N, C-alpha and C positions, 0 to 999 in steps of 0.2 A: 889629138888627145884633148878632149874638153876638160879633162881633170885639171889641167894647168889653169884654165880659166876659173874653175871651181875653187882651186886652192888659193888663187889670188883674191877671190871674193870672200872666202872664209877668213883669210888674213885681214882684208880690209875691215870686215865686221869686228873681228877680235881687236885689231889695233884701235879702231874708233872707240870701242867699249873701254879699253884700258886707258886711253887718253882722256875719256870723259870722267874717269874715276881718279884723275890726278897723275896719270902716267905711270911708267915702269916698264920692266922687261917681261914680255910674254913668256910663260913657261910651258903651258900646255893648253890645247884645245880639244874638246871632244865633240865630234859630230855624229849625228844619227844618219845612217845611210840605209835605205830600204832596197830590197831585192829588185824592185821594179824601177829604181831611180836611174838606171843606165850609167852607173858609176862603178868603176873597178877599184876597190879599196886599196890594193897594192899601188896602182898608178896614182891615186890620190895622195897617198903617203909619200911617194917619190916626188910628185909635183910640189908637195908642201915643203919638202926639204929644199928644193930649188928656190921656192918663193921666199923662204926666210934666210937663205944663205947670204952671208956677208953683211948682214945688218944687225941692228940692235937685238933682234929676236932670234938670231941664229942659234940653233940647237933646240928651239921650242919644239915640243912633241905634238904630233897630231894623233889622236886616238879615235878610231872608227868603231862606233857601236853599230854593228850590223843587225838589221831587222829583216828576217825572212818573210816572204809573202806565204800565205797558206791557201791551198785549194780546198774547197769545201763542197760537199755534195748534200743536197737537202735530205736525202735518204740515208746515206751512210756516214755523214759527218766528215771529219778531215780525211783527205786522201794524200798520203805521203808518197805514194808510188809513182814518182816521176824522177827522171834524170835531172841532175842540177842544171839550171839554165833553160829547162824546157818546161812547157806548160800543156796540160791535157785539156781537151775540150769536153770530153765526156768521162764520167766515172768508169774506171776499169772494172768495177764490181757490178754496178747496176745499169750502166749506160745513160744515166741522167746527166744533164748539163751541169757543169761545175761553175762555181763562182770563185773569185780570188779576193782574199781579204788581206789588208795590211801590205807592207813592203814598199809603200810609196814615199816614205819619209826622206827628207833631205834637209837637215837643219843643224845649225850650231847649237849645242846643248849647254856646255859649260866651258869655262876657261879659268886658268890660274895665271897669276903674274906676281912679280916682285915689285912692290910699291916703290916708286922713286928711284929704281935702279937705272943707271944710264950706261 
């Protein structure tokens, strides 16, 4: 489960940011995760809880801002006709090759913390 490593890295980034601003208790972190990032949001949230358990930041929330990828056809526009987790190579309407846009995000977006809390 690589989500545990991702949770640890998200925590490291958040903790360093809080410490650089004078310290405090981490309250929440929002991460942007794209459809193509190979990350399971539920597993990431589970791993996050394990990462912050037992420390100063226990109970800090992780919010996942999910960003779907879109399949586009140069003739037909967006092609929503796909099963979740699957990708089409050709447009089901006109048989033209499809391209995929977005969904590759994986970044720490925002965080909140209580200043000076110990």
